[in-house]
C-alpha angles and dihedrals in degrees: 000000000000119000114202124193107198100209097160122137094272098049097032089089097053101034100228114188123195125191111203117202125119086325132015128241127192123202126185129216127158118240089237095056092048092047090053091051094054094040099244131128130226105259105191095158091051090052090051091050092049091053092046088052095048091048094047093048094048088049098047092045088065093066094205137098092316091061091049091053091055103034098034091218135119129189112273141067098286119070116224131215129034108256108037120214093353096154092045092048090053091048090050090053095047095048097040091234120149105201124042090225087062092061095071112355096081109154103233094195094055111131090341120144112278135176140173139216086252141345128238107245114221120137097214098044127055113220097172122150093241090065089075094058103041099093091245102137097193112127103192106110094205089063091066098242101115135077120235134178120222128268115266092036099129098184104033126180145167126216127200121193109215088195090230142044108273136174099242117210108168145354126216116208130194113203130203110274106183097070144331093032086149089074090079098082142127100011137155127221110214130187120207129188090198123049105266093203095057100034120051090193094062113122126209132224111211114239094178140346105210117199125196133013111331102214127214109309130352149151118244113204114208112240084239136350111286126202117220152106106233123060116200126187106196131184102204093185131043124192097215139343090281096054096106127172108250128177128166099198136359123198122188123198131192142102141266111261118241108295092225092057116113111271117208123195132163125233118218113203118210095026138087134180115235101219119167114228096031113152112243124213118182130210098021130142119240092251094052092046092055091042090053088057095049093048091053118082094211105045114100097171145009136209117208127192111205092192096053099021090232118160122200119191114204120205105156110039114179128207087239093060113116131222123230133195124229128139094221089066133081122188119209122194145050101297102080137027 
């Protein structure tokens, strides 16, 4: 069952929702009524600020004429222009941000769920996947700040759930520096819209195929911007049984797509995701349940029980969450298929 939220410019104002299965059904609810149910307010000014920030970050990262127009600076000893960084100063004031870097360089991977194909087992040193998304930029593996797969894992990978669909532009990787840095080589950065660990049918779009030994720290630019929620770094070939995948920190940068762009999700009948902390809303219609999720900035999935009309909104799914089967339930989101 495909569930389509037609959030294009025409329907963005009235919030039409269509469920497509054997037949289509359209339910209507105003944005105001939905926001009242989930306890959120309309934040037009914040939306405008976010779009200003995304635009500014996109332009300034280019480092060419567009940056000069905004910053009023050129390379050299003598500054150019009269009022330096006027536009950026106004943007900082309106958004309340202190550092210009904070406006657009938000690390999308920071403290997000992460997991690996295997975990290197050593009692005295942590090699867990979450080490690579904790903002600790140490690169000595023996300090327990890196993530490593197990020996004999001949196709190792690590996945980060961004908890939202983003347009990914680049990925910064911190390699192990104390020893064996050459093990980070010949890898692929893939972007998935659907969870590749829970859905065998999930298809990847390639951000970058990296050939050779990576080095210590570097920024990997995607060949083109890629839309997705799950970022996977995969080493398809290992040289020997000790050629593990080790990364000490991963930073992912990109922007949210336009909120009025069409959002496509799939509904999975007969399954639901047991996610602790899910918000429960009793006595809701299926349309309203899924609409509540779309209207919330943090919701990434929903369980709906057609028998009890119970709606569960999921914001923080974990790789350890379990999947249960029950024909009364429908799961909506990108975690199952």
